[in-house]
C-alpha positions, 0 to 999 in steps of 0.5 A, spaced: 504 522 465 498 521 469 493 525 473 494 522 480 500 517 480 497 514 486 489 514 485 486 508 487 480 504 484 477 498 488 474 492 485 467 494 487 467 500 483 469 495 477 463 491 479 458 497 479 460 498 472 458 491 470 451 492 473 450 498 468 443 495 464 442 501 459 448 503 455 445 509 453 445 512 460 449 518 461 456 516 463 461 520 468 468 520 468 472 517 474 479 516 472 483 520 467 490 518 464 494 521 459 499 516 456 506 519 456 510 521 449 515 516 450 510 510 452 511 503 449 505 501 445 501 497 450 494 494 451 489 498 454 488 493 459 495 492 461 496 500 461 490 501 466 492 495 471 499 498 471 496 505 473 490 503 477 491 500 484 487 495 487 484 492 481 486 486 476 487 485 469 481 481 468 476 486 472 479 491 467 477 487 461 470 486 463 469 493 464 472 494 457 467 489 455 461 493 458 463 499 454 466 503 460 473 504 458 475 510 453 480 512 449 480 519 446 472 519 448 471 513 444 469 506 447 475 501 446 476 493 447 481 491 452 486 489 446 486 497 444 493 499 443 495 505 447 499 510 443 503 516 446 498 522 448 492 518 448 487 520 453 484 514 457 478 514 461 474 510 466 467 511 465 461 510 470 453 511 470 453 515 476 457 521 478 464 520 482 462 519 490 464 525 493 464 525 501 466 531 505 473 530 509 472 533 516 478 536 520 479 532 526 484 534 532 487 527 532 494 527 535 500 526 530 507 524 531 510 529 526 518 527 525 519 533 520 516 539 517 518 544 512 514 549 507 513 543 502 512 537 506 512 533 512 513 526 515 509 523 519 510 517 524 503 513 523 501 508 529 498 502 528 490 502 528 490 508 524 487 508 517 490 512 512 485 515 507 477 515 508 474 510 504 468 505 505 467 504 512 472 509 514 470 516 513 472 519 519 478 518 524 483 517 519 490 520 517 487 525 512 482 527 517 488 529 522 492 532 516 486 536 515 486 539 522 493 540 523 494 544 516 487 548 517 491 554 517 495 553 511 492 557 505 495 552 500 493 546 503 486 543 501 485 536 503 480 534 498 485 536 492 488 530 490 494 533 487 496 535 495 497 530 501 499 523 502 504 521 496 504 513 499 500 509 504 501 503 509 496 499 511 491 500 517 495 496 522 502 497 520 506 502 523 511 507 521 513 513 516 509 516 511 511 523 507 505 528 505 506 533 500 503 540 502 503 543 495 502 541 488 509 541 486 512 537 492 506 532 490 508 531 483 516 531 484 515 526 490 510 521 486 515 521 481 520 518 485 515 513 488 513 511 481 520 511 478 522 506 484 528 511 487 525 512 494 528 508 500 524 504 504 525 499 509 521 495 514 522 491 520 517 484 520 517 478 525 515 472 521 513 465 522 518 460 522 526 460 521 528 462 515 533 458 511 537 464 508 540 470 511 538 474 505 534 473 499 530 477 493 522 475 492 520 477 485 512 475 483 507 479 481 502 481 486 494 482 485 488 481 488 486 474 490 481 471 485 477 467 491 478 472 496 478 479 494 480 482 501 487 478 500 493 480 495 496 474 492 503 472 488 501 470 481 506 467 476 508 472 470 503 473 466 496 477 465 495 477 473 498 482 478 503 487 478 511 486 478 513 486 485 520 486 488 522 485 496 529 484 498 530 481 505 535 480 510 535 476 517 536 481 523 535 475 528 533 468 529 528 467 535 527 460 534 520 459 531 520 466 528 525 471 525 526 478 525 527 480 518 528 487 514 525 488 508 527 493 503 522 495 497 523 496 490 516 497 489 510 499 493 504 494 491 498 493 496 500 488 502 506 487 498 511 484 504 505 481 507 503 477 500 510 476 499 512 473 505 506 468 505 508 466 498 515 464 501 512 460 507 513 465 512 507 469 514 507 475 518 506 474 526 499 475 528 497 477 521 490 475 521 488 477 514 493 472 512 493 467 517 498 469 521 494 469 528 494 462 528 500 458 531 504 456 525 510 453 528 512 450 535 511 445 540 504 442 542 505 443 549 500 448 553 505 452 556 508 454 549 501 455 546 499 460 552 506 463 551 504 465 543 497 467 545 501 472 550 505 474 544 499 475 540 496 480 546 502 484 546 502 485 539 495 485 537 496 486 529 501 484 524 508 485 526 510 490 521 513 497 521 515 502 516 522 503 519 526 508 514 524 512 509 528 516 504 527 521 498 530 527 495 527 533 497 523 536 491 525 543 492 532 543 495 534 536 491 537 534 498 537 527 500 533 526 506 533 520 510 528 518 516 528 513 521 523 511 527 524 507 533 520 500 533 513 501 537 512 499 544 508 493 542 513 490 537 519 491 542 515 487 547 514 482 542 521 481 540 523 481 547 518 476 549 521 471 543 528 473 545 527 470 552 524 464 550 529 463 545 535 463 550 531 459 555 528 454 552 530 448 547 527 449 541 
């Protein structure tokens, strides 16, 4: 059991821990986890890496060395063995940052709604959650406005709201919980990997196999913290599995369907780069360069026109399936490709059908 399955922590927060100059300074609790009764005994650095998103085992180990990781109120080293019902906390020398979530009348595409949850089709370009540099104009701000008359919904309560996230420039489906029971039930489904999520992506290159399975730990890149990367099995990263099936071969790019078994940050983007097929126009991972094709100027202009037609990574969360937290009914939702990705695919279809490749 954890207080919030999808609580996030960023490396810059760990960096602040390491800058503490006075170990006697009052510490404030930022994260709290209670180990399940049936947990297999494991090291605290592995335990926290599994439960905190957007950090690495190495950073957690450094925080432990700084005296900021505690078990049952006592500072422990990174090799401490977490036992059933242990209370593990991450402490910092400042109170947790609190910021007001302002309700904003931002249009929402609501695919489904009932008393317990709603499913949103998020457009590309909309940040999901307020954070550094994005304290307004996010999906959470939009939800605060949309649900402002719901007496049970508090946008500042972490036990409510978003159950999972997708990147700013990824479009597609998200589920939102309106009450504590729904959030707990849905979060457990994501944690147990029983949800069904399928994405459509356009990637660079003609994929050799019609289908495949990508397995590799994903963690923050040790040289570029803005990227995630695939590590060999070992101390870094978290287990990640992506299954893919080729939908259409379009010459120098391929349309693929990706089915997630796990939900790591940038999972599809990092896994596709790992196998040599970076997402089309994914600027973070180098997909906004012309990675395949000819040297002809007309071809280069064609690709630039494609970049303009779909000015973000070509990734869409097309389907989402889960069990309804109250009724037990199997729920399944599908969203059509947005216009930018539709135009992109049509351009490549025309090119593939009319040019020698």
